[in-house]
C-alpha positions in Angstrom: 45.4 51.0 17.6 46.9 51.0 21.1 44.4 52.2 23.7 46.0 54.3 26.4 42.6 54.8 27.9 42.2 51.1 28.5 45.6 50.8 30.0 44.9 53.8 32.3 41.7 52.2 33.6 43.4 48.8 34.1 46.4 50.1 35.9 44.6 52.8 37.9 46.2 55.9 36.5 44.1 58.9 37.0 44.1 62.5 38.1 46.9 64.1 36.4 48.3 67.0 38.3 50.3 69.5 36.4 50.3 73.3 36.1 50.4 73.1 32.3 49.0 70.6 29.9 51.9 68.5 28.4 50.2 68.2 25.0 48.5 71.0 23.2 46.9 68.8 20.5 44.7 66.8 22.9 41.4 68.6 23.4 39.6 68.6 26.7 36.5 67.2 25.1 38.2 64.1 23.8 37.5 60.7 25.3 41.2 60.0 25.9 42.0 63.5 27.4 42.5 62.4 31.0 44.4 59.2 30.0 46.8 61.0 27.8 47.4 63.9 30.3 47.8 61.4 33.2 50.3 59.3 31.3 52.2 62.4 30.0 52.5 63.9 33.5 53.6 60.6 34.9 56.4 60.3 32.2 54.8 57.2 30.7 54.3 58.8 27.3 56.4 61.6 25.9 54.5 62.5 22.8 55.7 63.4 19.3 57.7 66.4 20.3 57.0 70.1 20.4 54.2 69.7 23.0 52.3 67.5 20.6 51.0 64.0 21.3 49.6 63.2 17.8 46.7 61.0 19.0 45.6 59.9 15.6 48.8 58.2 14.5 49.7 54.5 14.8 52.5 53.5 17.1 55.0 50.6 16.6 55.0 47.4 18.7 58.2 48.6 20.5 56.4 51.9 21.4 53.5 49.9 22.9 55.9 47.8 24.9 57.7 50.9 26.2 54.4 52.4 27.3 53.4 49.2 29.0 56.8 48.8 30.6 56.8 52.4 32.0 53.2 51.9 33.3 54.2 48.7 35.2 57.2 50.6 36.6 55.0 53.5 37.6 52.5 51.4 39.5 55.2 49.2 41.1 54.3 45.9 39.4 56.8 43.3 38.3 58.1 44.4 34.9 59.6 41.6 32.7 58.6 43.0 29.3 62.2 43.7 28.2 63.7 40.8 30.3 65.0 38.5 27.6 68.3 37.6 26.0 69.3 37.6 22.4 69.1 33.8 22.2 65.4 33.8 23.1 64.4 34.6 19.5 66.3 31.9 17.6 
């Protein structure tokens, strides 16, 4: 399982500031509440649609890469996650 909470701690994301909560299925009492809300308000995660995050589903490798890439962009660190050419995999 991809741990957004660990990524939030490592990259220093905190203190989401939004007038409304971006995801209605993440309860305030959950351990990942602040991480999910911070990442949602920063545009790092977009959820499953219809104001839902679906925190208990697995994500694909490309989803994890996208989240990491957006986090690196957000904090201004060099981002080379998608920096490859098609021949790199042969």
